[in-house]
C-alpha positions, 0 to 999 in steps of 0.5 A: 500500500505504501508504494501505491501512495508514493506513486499517487503522490508522485503523479499529483506532484507531476500534475501540480508542476505541469499546472504551474508550467502552463501558467508560465507558458500562458504568460509567455504567450500573452507577452509574445502575441497578446493584445498590447495591454496584456503584452505589457502586463505579461512583460512586467510580470515576467521581467520585473515581478520579484515576489510571485513570479519566482514562486511560480517558476519554482513550483513549475520546476524552473529557475527564474533567473535562467528563464528570464535570461532566455526570455530576454533573447525573445525581444527580437523582431516580431517575425522571429519570435514564435520560432525562438519561443519554441526553441527556448521552451524545448531547451528548458523542457530538455533540462529536466 
């Protein structure tokens, strides 16, 4: 029974991590392609928030400093953003 509890606990933890990763991805998508107001709000949250965003990243299994550094590289011409977003997200996913 103890093994089953560990497996269920691991699955719940994984689901929680995936949920927080979805929060990060959604915020990045808003920053990249949302309406102007949402872009500005997302950019402030991604790059300036020192209270909540670091906790979200920690819950998502991401290093906030490393993520911000990679996101800073996304500040490219609009036609290059989508492909850069995909490459950065894939790189972050492979680090686990």
